Backbone as a ProteinNet text record, in pm:
[ID]
protein_1_A
[PRIMARY]
RKIKGSREIGVVVSALTRNEEFTVGTSQALPKKCRDPRIFSVPCTIGKCTFADAMLDLGASINVMPTSIYRSLNFSDLEPTRMTIQLANRSIVQPLGVLEDVLIQVNELIFPADFYVLDMEDETSRKESTLILGRPFLKTARTKIGVHVGTLSMEFGDTLVQFNIFQAMKHPTEDHSLFDIDVIEELVEEYF
[TERTIARY]
2502.7	2412	2470.5	2463.2	2516.2	2411.3	2456.3	2368.6	2430.4	2359.8	2412.9	2548.9	2639.7	2775.3	2866.4	2816.4	2894.5	2949.9	2872.9	2913.5	2828.5	2881.7	2804.9	2758.7	2636.3	2582.4	2660.2	2694.9	2764.9	2916.3	2970.4	3115.6	3159	3286.5	3339	3342.6	3297.4	3294	3393	3473.1	3564.8	3502.7	3503.4	3446.6	3548.5	3545.7	3635.9	3551	3563	3489	3587.7	3551	3643.6	3569.1	3626.4	3577.9	3700	3682	3792.9	3902	3865.4	3963.1	4036.4	3967.9	4034.8	3973.7	4048.2	4002.9	4009.4	3900.2	3894.2	3859.4	3930.1	3897.4	3833.7	3724.4	3658.9	3627.2	3615.6	3573.9	3463.9	3354.7	3246.9	3165.4	3094.4	3007.7	2873.7	2812.1	2679.3	2573.8	2476.4	2368.8	2272.6	2200.1	2099.2	1981.1	1931.5	1816.9	1691.6	1610.9	1489.8	1366.5	1259.2	1132.6	1057.8	960.6	876.9	782.6	781.1	689.8	544.5	518.4	383.7	322	189.4	117.7	129.5	156.9	153.9	13.4	-45.6	-178.7	-187.7	-279.6	-301.4	-451.2	-489.9	-630.3	-656.5	-774.5	-808.8	-959.5	-1001	-1142.5	-1172.1	-1281.9	-1331.8	-1477	-1510.1	-1645.5	-1671.8	-1779.2	-1812.1	-1774.1	-1704.9	-1665.4	-1519	-1495.3	-1359.5	-1314.8	-1192.8	-1133.6	-1012.3	-1011.7	-903.8	-774.3	-783.5	-664.8	-660	-649.6	-630.6	-489.5	-479.9	-350.9	-266.7	-139.9	-44.8	30.6	33.8	92.7	183.2	314.7	411.1	406.3	350.3	340.2	219.3	128.9	6.1	22.9	-2.6	10.8	-117	-220.4	-347.2	-399.4	-500	-572.6	-699.4	-734.3	-847.8	-950.1	-1077.8	-1188.5	-1290.9	-1333.6	-1438	-1572.8	-1658.2	-1791.4	-1870.2	-1859.8	-1936.4	-1901.2	-1774.2	-1733.3	-1781.4	-1768.6	-1816.8	-1965.3	-2044.8	-2189.2	-2218.2	-2143.4	-2168	-2131.4	-2043.3	-2002.9	-2102.6	-2191.7	-2292.8	-2231.1	-2123.5	-2061.8	-2132.3	-2092.7	-2152.6	-2117.4	-2166.7	-2142.1	-1993.7	-1957.6	-1819.4	-1791.1	-1668	-1623.1	-1591.2	-1634.9	-1604.9	-1454.9	-1409.4	-1269.4	-1259.9	-1160.4	-1135	-1019.9	-969.1	-855.1	-891.8	-796.5	-808.1	-694.1	-718.5	-621.7	-584.8	-454.3	-409.4	-382.5	-452.4	-438.7	-317.6	-285.7	-169.8	-180	-302.7	-319.6	-322.2	-287.9	-277.6	-411	-520.5	-650.2	-666.2	-747.8	-771.4	-912.7	-925.7	-1057.2	-1070.1	-1192.9	-1217.7	-1289.9	-1236.4	-1302.6	-1440.1	-1529.4	-1660.9	-1648.7	-1542.1	-1517.2	-1415.9	-1396.6	-1300.1	-1375.3	-1342.3	-1395.7	-1284.3	-1302.9	-1194.3	-1202.1	-1085	-1070	-1139.5	-1117.5	-1169.7	-1075.3	-1130.1	-1047	-1030.3	-904.2	-870	-803.3	-859.5	-800.9	-723.2	-595.4	-508.6	-464.8	-518.4	-502.4	-548.7	-463	-506.7	-474	-412.9	-378.1	-489.4	-511.8	-612.4	-545.9	-564.4	-503.5	-609.6	-596.3	-687.3	-634.1	-725.8	-684.9	-795	-756.2	-850.6	-853.1	-972.9	-988.7	-1051.7	-998.1	-1062.1	-1151.1	-1278.1	-1375.2	-1387.3	-1360.2	-1366.5	-1483	-1547.3	-1659.8	-1607.4	-1599.5	-1553.7	-1654.6	-1779.7	-1886.9	-1888.2	-1887.4	-1901.2	-1783.7	-1664.6	-1545.7	-1523.4	-1588.2	-1559.2	-1677.3	-1773.7	-1890.7	-1860.7	-1745.7	-1710.9	-1669.8	-1655.7	-1629.1	-1491.6	-1393	-1257.6	-1245.5	-1156.8	-1133.4	-1053.3	-1083.1	-996.1	-960.2	-949.8	-897.7	-750.7	-708.4	-566.5	-518.1	-422.8	-362.8	-228.6	-221.4	-102.8	-4.2	88.2	195.5	147.2	37.6	-5.7	-37.2	-108.2	-138.8	-12	72.6	194.9	283.7	287.3	366.9	301.2	169.7	98.3	117.6	112.2	124	269.7	362.5	505.8	539.6	493.3	508.4	652.3	701	833.9	817	869.7	860.5	1001.3	1024.9	1152.3	1134.5	1155.8	1127.6	1213.8	1340.1	1430.1	1389.4	1356.8	1321.3	1172.5	1092.3	950.2	864.1	898.4	816.8	761.2	647.9	584.6	539.6	574.7	534.2	472	381	319.2	326.8	336.5	347.6	282.6	242.9	196.5	234.3	309.2	355.3	440.6	403.8	478.1	422.5	316.2	252.1	301.1	341.5	393.7	316.9	270.4	210.2	296.3	314.5	397.5	321.6	353.7	295.3	408.1	389.5	482.7	428.7	491.2	437.2	452.9	553	568.2	457.3	418.3	309	178.3	155.5	33.2	27.8	143.3	146.2	119.7	130.6	100.1	-48.8	-129.9	-275.1	-326.9	-289.2	-329.6	-479.8	-532.1	-673.3	-688.5	-808.1	-834.5	-749.4	-736	-665.5	-735.9	-659.1	-716.8	-705.9	-681.4	-670.7	-806.6	-806.5	-930.4	-922.6	-1021.9	-1025.4	-1162.7	-1169	-1296.4	-1301.5	-1391.2	-1396.5	-1493	-1568.7	-1662.6	-1590.9	-1475.3	-1400.3	-1359.1	-1314.4	-1273.7	-1392.7	-1507.4	-1626.4	-1665.2	-1655.9	-1688.6	-1594	-1464.7	-1367.4	-1393	-1426.5	-1455.3	-1576.3	-1682.1	-1801.8	-1770.8	-1684.3	-1652.1	-1574	-1482.8	-1396.7	-1447.5	-1546.1	-1594.3	-1736.6
1697.3	1622.3	1484.6	1440.3	1308.6	1201.6	1085.1	969	855.7	745	631.1	593.1	563.9	529.3	650.6	765.3	889.2	936.9	926.4	978.8	1100.6	1193.2	1310	1292.7	1337.7	1328.6	1423.5	1376.3	1458.1	1451.4	1389.8	1378.1	1243.1	1231.8	1107.3	1002	883.9	772.3	667.6	618.5	510.5	379.8	284.4	153.7	46.7	-58.4	-169.7	-294.4	-358.5	-481.2	-595.9	-699.9	-810.7	-941.6	-1028.9	-1166.5	-1256.8	-1384.3	-1478.4	-1458.2	-1409.1	-1403.1	-1270	-1158.7	-1030.1	-924.3	-817.3	-702.9	-580.3	-501.7	-384.6	-263	-154	-28.7	66.1	134.6	230.1	357.5	466.4	594.4	651.1	695.9	757.5	848.9	943.5	1033.4	965.9	992.4	937.7	1018.1	951.3	1025.4	1084.3	1187.1	1246.8	1151.1	1131.5	1043.6	1112.4	1038.7	1094.7	1051.8	1128.5	1096.1	989.2	927.8	825.7	891.4	846.4	906	862.3	768.9	721.5	644.7	650.2	570.7	635.2	553.2	600.4	577.5	680.1	663.4	744.3	703.3	773.6	790	895.8	907.4	814.2	754	666.9	664.9	612.5	601.5	459	404.1	273.2	295.3	266.6	294.3	443.1	480.4	621.9	672.2	589.1	626.8	669.4	784.5	835.4	818.3	770.6	749	840.2	923.5	1021.2	958.5	841	788.7	636.6	573.1	427.9	399.4	314	288	190	222.5	134.7	58.6	-74.3	-155.9	-263	-240.2	-339.4	-467.9	-463	-581.4	-667.3	-618.3	-692.3	-770.5	-899.8	-983.5	-985.8	-914.7	-906.8	-763.6	-734.3	-608.1	-633.2	-540.1	-560.1	-448.5	-488.8	-394.3	-430.1	-332.6	-360.1	-385.7	-458.5	-490.2	-364.5	-261	-138.1	-74.7	-75.7	-19.6	-109.7	-240.8	-335.5	-312.2	-297.3	-275.8	-143.1	-38.7	92.5	95.7	7.4	3.2	-71.5	-149.6	-226	-315.1	-383.4	-476.1	-610.4	-698.7	-832.1	-914.7	-1037.7	-1127.3	-1156.7	-1189.9	-1225.5	-1369.5	-1394.2	-1530.9	-1592.8	-1715.8	-1778.2	-1805.5	-1809.2	-1839.7	-1919.4	-2005	-2081.6	-2021.5	-1910	-1846.5	-1796.3	-1806.3	-1740.4	-1640.1	-1531.4	-1422.5	-1398.4	-1389.3	-1353.5	-1203.8	-1132.3	-988	-951.3	-823	-775.6	-810.1	-815.5	-849.8	-1001.2	-1075.9	-1222	-1294.9	-1222.6	-1289.3	-1343.7	-1445.9	-1510.1	-1475.9	-1430.7	-1400	-1468.3	-1490.9	-1546.9	-1441.4	-1407.5	-1308.6	-1358.1	-1264	-1299.5	-1352.3	-1314.2	-1359.5	-1269.7	-1295.1	-1219.2	-1143.3	-1017	-934	-921.9	-986.6	-996.5	-887.3	-851.8	-758.9	-624.9	-565.8	-432.4	-330.5	-231.1	-127.5	-11.6	19.2	126.7	237.8	358	471.6	557.8	579.2	667.9	777.2	898	1006.7	956.8	960.9	915.2	768.3	701	560.2	470.2	356.8	259.6	122.9	57.6	-72.6	-172.8	-300.2	-404.1	-460.3	-500.5	-559.9	-650.5	-750.6	-837.6	-793.6	-787.3	-748.1	-860.7	-885.1	-974.2	-886.3	-922.1	-840.8	-894.2	-806.4	-843.3	-772.1	-841.6	-785.1	-695.9	-566.5	-466.9	-353.4	-384.4	-285.9	-174.8	-208.8	-107.6	-11.1	-60.4	23.9	111.4	82.3	156.2	237.9	262.8	337.4	486.1	531.8	671.8	693.5	819.9	853.8	809.2	804.5	775.6	634	619.2	489.9	400	273.8	176.4	70.4	112.2	22.2	-0.1	-124.3	-155.2	-210.8	-141.1	-185.2	-248.1	-379.8	-454.6	-472.7	-565.6	-588.8	-623.2	-700.5	-727.3	-598.6	-505.7	-378.6	-297.1	-289.5	-210.2	-258.7	-389.7	-443.7	-412.7	-431.7	-402.4	-256.5	-166.8	-23.2	22.7	-71.3	-39.3	74.6	59.8	163.7	171.1	293	318.6	421.7	389.5	479.6	525.1	653.5	712.7	772.7	692.7	736.9	857.5	856.2	965.7	1097.6	1094.5	1218.5	1250.2	1155.2	1180.7	1172.4	1081.5	1067.5	926.5	918.3	791.4	802.7	705.2	711.6	579.8	591.1	475.6	500.8	391.5	411.6	299.5	335	237.8	292.9	213.5	259.7	384.4	489.1	615	713	674.9	766.4	739.7	846.2	838.7	937.8	893.3	985.1	983	1101.1	1112.7	1183.4	1145.3	1207	1247.9	1359.7	1403	1350.5	1247.4	1184.5	1272.6	1358.8	1448.3	1552.9	1601.6	1698	1633.3	1508.7	1438.1	1416	1395.6	1370.2	1496.5	1615.9	1739.7	1752.8	1679.7	1684.3	1544.2	1483.9	1345.8	1334.8	1220.1	1193	1121.8	1079.1	1009	883.7	837.9	712.8	598.7	511.1	400.8	267.3	269.2	144.2	76.2	-52.3	-128.9	-231.5	-230.5	-323.8	-387.5	-508.8	-576.5	-625.6	-569.8	-607.3	-721.8	-764	-873.8	-1000.8	-1028.9	-1149.2	-1144.6	-1030.8	-1016.3	-1039.9	-982	-1001.1	-1148.4	-1220	-1362.3	-1440.6	-1406.8	-1475.9	-1447.4	-1324.1	-1288.8	-1366.8	-1372.6	-1447.5	-1596	-1648.4	-1790.8	-1829.9	-1744.4	-1779.4	-1730.7	-1643.6	-1592.3	-1623.8
1576.9	1662.9	1688.3	1809.3	1846.8	1822.7	1780.6	1767.5	1846.8	1857.1	1932.2	1877.3	1963.5	1922.3	1922.1	1969.7	1981.5	1848.8	1743.2	1612.6	1581.6	1505.7	1466.1	1322.2	1295.1	1159.3	1069.7	950.9	853.4	863	964.8	975.3	920.4	893.9	840	950	915.3	1009.5	961.7	1050.7	1016.9	1061.6	973.9	1007.7	973.8	1048.3	1025.1	1009.5	893.3	867.4	873.5	946.1	960.6	943.1	863.5	859.6	860.2	840.4	854.4	750.4	630	522.1	511.9	543.5	526.8	618.6	636.6	714.8	624.6	621.8	534.9	619.4	601	668.7	568.4	606.6	517.2	593.6	519.9	577.4	489.6	552.8	475.4	565.8	504.5	580.1	603.3	717.9	745.8	670.8	609.7	543.4	646.1	605.6	692.3	702.9	823.5	846.6	792.3	715.6	654.7	732.2	716.4	782.9	703.7	767.3	704.6	603.9	477.1	378.7	396.4	487.2	519.2	402.7	389.1	289.1	151.4	50.6	-87.1	-140.4	-200.1	-257.7	-386	-472.6	-598.6	-621.2	-692.4	-731.4	-848.7	-851.1	-963.3	-982.6	-1096.4	-1129.1	-1171.3	-1118.4	-1160.7	-1199	-1324.1	-1371.4	-1361.3	-1291.9	-1273.6	-1134.5	-1056.8	-920.3	-916.7	-855.3	-841	-696.3	-680.1	-548.6	-537.1	-434.8	-418.6	-370.4	-309.6	-242	-237.4	-352.6	-354.6	-303.1	-202.1	-137.7	-219.2	-234.7	-301.7	-194.3	-206.1	-100.1	-158.9	-150.2	-198.4	-117.4	1.7	86	55.6	-28.6	-59.6	-189.5	-184	-303.5	-386.4	-341.6	-414.2	-407.8	-491.3	-485.2	-404.6	-315.7	-225.8	-243.5	-245.6	-254.4	-146.6	-66.3	32.7	-35	32.7	-18.8	-52.1	31.5	8.3	-125.7	-161.4	-290.4	-403.3	-387.8	-488.8	-517.5	-413.2	-431.9	-501.3	-466.4	-527.2	-675.2	-718.2	-858.9	-947.2	-887.4	-962.7	-1070.1	-1035.4	-1129.6	-1124.9	-1215.5	-1223.3	-1099.6	-1098.2	-985.3	-968.9	-846.8	-815.2	-855.1	-894.1	-918	-782.6	-758.2	-628.5	-613.8	-489.6	-461.9	-332.2	-324.7	-202.2	-123.1	-170.7	-106.3	33.4	124.2	253.5	262.4	332.1	339.1	484.5	510.8	644.8	646	733	743.4	828.2	831.9	907.5	1055.5	1108.5	1249.7	1271.5	1168	1166.3	1169.4	1157.7	1147.8	1005.7	992.5	863.4	818.2	693.1	636.7	501.2	461.4	328.9	246.2	128.3	43.5	-0.5	-28.4	-81.2	-223.4	-291.3	-427.3	-495.4	-625.4	-704.9	-813.2	-828.3	-935.3	-1038.4	-1153.3	-1251	-1357.1	-1408.2	-1520.7	-1499.3	-1383.5	-1353.2	-1415.8	-1485.7	-1546.9	-1448.9	-1418.5	-1325.3	-1405.1	-1396.4	-1466.8	-1368.7	-1399.7	-1322.5	-1419.2	-1398.5	-1495.7	-1632	-1733.7	-1866.1	-1894.2	-1799.1	-1817.2	-1764.4	-1832.1	-1788.6	-1779	-1663.5	-1638.3	-1593.9	-1635.4	-1584.1	-1452.1	-1364.9	-1236.8	-1185	-1108	-1037.8	-891.8	-833.1	-693.2	-613.6	-495.6	-399.4	-312.7	-303.9	-230.5	-88.4	8.9	150.4	217.3	309	382.3	494	466.5	563	567	548.9	530.2	634.1	760.6	865.1	870.8	841.9	852.8	731	618.8	496.7	449.2	533.9	491.7	475.2	526	505.5	360.2	321.1	181.3	132.3	218.4	174.7	120.2	25	-38.1	53.8	48.4	111.7	8.9	-116.5	-219	-189.3	-198.9	-183.7	-316.1	-374.8	-500	-465.6	-480.9	-442.4	-556.1	-535.5	-632.3	-772.4	-789.4	-927.3	-1004.3	-941	-1007.2	-1028.3	-925.4	-935.7	-1049.7	-1070.5	-1180.7	-1314.7	-1324	-1448.5	-1488.5	-1390.4	-1416.1	-1426.2	-1417.6	-1423.5	-1327.4	-1204.8	-1102.6	-1053.5	-1046	-989.9	-879.4	-762.7	-648.7	-613	-625.7	-585.4	-447.3	-344.5	-208.4	-172	-210.4	-173.4	-239	-367.9	-438.3	-428.4	-381.5	-359.3	-482.8	-574.2	-695.1	-706.8	-770.4	-801.3	-945.8	-1028	-1168.3	-1211.9	-1308.9	-1373.5	-1522.7	-1598.6	-1742.8	-1820.9	-1942.1	-2040.6	-2176.7	-2252.5	-2383.2	-2367.4	-2441.3	-2435.5	-2332.9	-2263.7	-2169.1	-2027.1	-1960.8	-1824.9	-1738	-1622.1	-1525	-1399.6	-1339.6	-1220.4	-1109.8	-987	-869	-776.1	-706.2	-603.5	-471.3	-416.4	-296	-173.2	-170.1	-55.7	-55	-171.8	-180.8	-136.3	-178	-139.4	11.2	74.5	218.5	300.3	238.2	309.7	337.2	261.4	275.9	302.2	416.1	440.7	461.7	423.5	445.5	578.8	608.7	733.7	746.7	869	896.2	824.5	760.2	683.8	755.5	883.8	957.5	962.3	935.1	936.9	1048.6	1134.2	1244.7	1250.8	1300.4	1318.6	1461.7	1541.8	1682.5	1708.3	1607.8	1626.9	1670.4	1612.4	1646.6	1793.1	1840.1	1979.4	2071.2	2036.1	2118.4	2126.1	2013.3	2013	2103.5	2099.7	2184.6	2331.6	2365.2	2503.9	2553.2	2471.3	2509.9	2526.3	2438.8	2440.9	2566.2	2611.9	2724.1	2859.2	2861.5	2990.4	3005.4
[MASK]
++++++++++++++++++++++++++++++++++++++++++++++++++++++++++++++++++++++++++++++++++++++++++++++++++++++++++++++++++++++++++++++++++++++++++++++++++++++++++++++++++++++++++++++++++++++++++++++++

């Protein structure tokens, strides 16, 4: 199969690298292009609520929980926060507060995590989870993602749990995109 640059996949490619100090010639085969593994998610339990698909997000510096899930868990009051969060669509939101030291069970492992609670009530009323487990959780759980081989593992002490991410992607759940159109409506009213 031809790709841009008139090279065939699987054949040896000659490349020439040049900078001011030296010139190097190399030959290597092109790797096969892989498909997008999409969203990584794991089943987990918080309190008596089980979530089939808590999303793992290396791009998130915090853990996020929608207000609807916070209310269903019947946890104590939120700790106030002055933090503001910039979402992927570049909008700025302020969390309702922080829920500290929440115990998250993934199979037989239990990890503590802090969640910032965001008001996304209307978009998360469906059954699917919109928990976002960011880098703090991933580090606590010693998460390793082998994208090429399709494995995701978490560990604590001598206990290791593994997931086959390719198998999980064969049974995708609903789209987890979250949008808020109220802001757009306010801007339209303001300018027109």
